N, C-alpha and C positions, 0 to 999 in steps of 0.2 A: 397410593391408589388400594383399592379393595381387590382382591383376587379374581373376581369375575372381571373386572374392568382391565386387569393385566392380563389375562388369558385374551380377550379381545383384541387388544395391542399385539399380543403376541402373535395373532393369526393374521394380522392386518399389517404389514409393512407400512402401507401407504397412510394409514392412521399415525402410526409411529413418527412419519416424517412431518405430517401435517399438524402433530402436538409439538414436535421438536421446534418448527418454526414459529408455532404461536408463543413458546416460553421464550426463543431467541427474541422476539419482537418484545416483548414484555421486557425483558431484560434490557433490551438495548435503549427503549424509553426510558427506563429507571436511570439509567447512566446518565442520559441527557438531562434528566431533571436533577441528576444529583451535581452535575457540571453547572448548571443554572445556579442552584442553591449555592453551592460552594464559590463561584467566580463573581457573584452579583456584588456590584460596587465595588470590585477590585481593578477594573480597568483591563483585567485579562481576558482575550478572547480564544476561544478552542476552536480550531479548525479540525473536521474528521472526514476521513473518507473511509471507503471498504477496501478491502484487498480482493485478491483473484477468486479466494474460495469462499465469498461471502453471498449468500443466496439474495438476488435483487429485492425481492419481497420483504424480506428482514430490513436491508438498507433503507427501504421507504420509511421505516418508522424514523428513521433520525430528522426528517424533515416537520418538526414541529412548529406550529405558528405561536408567535409571540417570543421566540427565543432571542435573547440578546447578547449572552456571552459565548453560547454553542452555535457554531456554524456548519453545517453540512456542505460540504463544498465539492462533491463529485461532479466532473464534467464541467467546472464554473472557473472564471476568473475571477477569485478573491482578492480584495483590496485588504492588506495587510495594514497600511498604515499610509501616510500622505503621498508617499514616495514610492513604496513598493508593494507588488501584486504577486498572485500565486496562482497557476491552473493545475488541476489536480486529476488523475488518471489511476483509478484502482485495478484496471484489467491487467492481463498479462497474456502473453502469446501462450501457446498449448504445453500442458505438462502431462506427465504417463496417467495422473490421477483424473483427468477429464472434469474439471470441478466448474461450478457456475459461470465465471465471469474469465472465460478464455476467448480471445480471439485470434485470428492470425495476423501475423507481423504486420503483412499491409493493411489490416484493418485499424491494428492500434496506430499507424503512419497516417491513415486518414484523419483519426480521430483527433491527433496532435494538430494536423495542420489545419483542421477545421477551428479548433479552439485557438491557436496561435493568432489568429487574425483578429480577435477580441483584444488582445494585449498590446497597449500604448507604449509600451517603454520595455523591450525584452530585455536591456541591459540591466534593469532594476527587478526583474522576474524572476519568481521560483518556479521551477518545474518540479514538481510534486507527482513524480510517477512512480506507481508501486513496481514495475518492471524496471531493472537497473540496465544500464547501456552494457550489450555485449563485449565481451574480452576486457574488461575494465578494473580487475580483481572485484568489483562489488559483486558480481556474478558468477564466482568462480566455487563450483560444487562438483561431488562424484557424478560422472556419466553413469546414465542408470539404462538397465535393460528394460525395455518398454513391455516386452513379450512377457515377463513372468508377473506373478500376482502373489505379494506387492511386488513392484519394482526393485529390482538389486543391483546394488553396485557393479560395475564392470570391473573386474580385475585382470589386470596383465603382469606376469613376471612378480607375482605376489605384490604389487603395489595396485590402489586403488586409481582408476583413469580418472583425471580431472580435467574438466572444460567449462568454457563461458556459457551460462543457461540464459543470458540475458538478451535483450531485444537489439536487434539490427536498427529499427525504426526510431529507438529511443535514442541510442548512440547519435544517428544521423542526426536528427533534430537537436542535440546538445551541440554537435560541431558547427550545424548551419547557424544557430539562432544564438549562441554563446549568452544565457542567461546568467544571472549572476549565482545562482545557486540549484542544484539538482538533488533532491530528497527523494530516497528510493528503500526498497524493503525486499520482499519477494525470497530471495537466497539467504535462508535464515543464517548460515554458518559463514557468510561473507561478509562480516566486520570490516570497512575499510571505508578509506578515502582517498581521492584521486581528483587531479587536475584534467580537466578536457578542456584544451585551451584556456580561456580564462576563468572557465566555470568549475567551481567547486563542488564534487558529485561525493555524497556521503550515503553510504548504508550503515544502521547502527548494528546490524544483526538483529537476532529474535532468539530467546529462549524462555518464551511462555510457558512451554510444557514443562520447564521445571519450575515455574512460579518466579522468574526472574524477568524484571522489565529492563529492556535497554533502550535507550535513546541518544540525544544527541543535542548539546546546546550551543547555539549558532549565534554569534553577534554580527550584525552587518549595519552599515550605514552608507547612504548615498550610493546606492549600487554595487558596493564591494562587502567581501565578506571578512572580517575584520580578526576574526577568531573561531574556534570550535571547540568542542571538549565532549567525548564519548563519556556517557552515564552508563551505570549499571546499577539497579537495585532492587 
């Protein structure tokens, strides 16, 4: 931009936020169109939801009419194939950063209970929840001091104090309904897999800040997880 325009933005933080959201929406639309182009006629479907730090107005850009391969599945029960379905929630319980899509654990639990009523067969369902279940190893991270800016890890006896930062409501729903698979994120440093009852729960972790994409390939059939493999590239 020209210097005069830069000065205008520099003096008006609200305009900077507005521009950022506009560019984020344009970028997201371009990704949806890219997915539609590359996946056309392949039979591959792409299901996408946001995370807890994504602005709701930006996420609305995913809901384009006429898409065939790309599906925005936030707060929906999506049919994966003839046997399996998935419902997704990208919200999280509160963090020190006060980001856009944080709710109380009770509110998150209410969202889950409202959506689970739409699932025909919970034994063949995937719970795609951004927030991992509490105290599951999928949520282990440094305990932070929320009174510092930015929040700093709490250190005792020379060691960083670790704790489970996941959701009680998510764990309770997994224990209660025993879906086939739980897919989680949120805690970037907690790459792990764990069984909660019959449910295989996975957090592939995240290193996007370093330009590394983490994921997990999961094979399932007839309501059973047959195998999975963490990926990094």
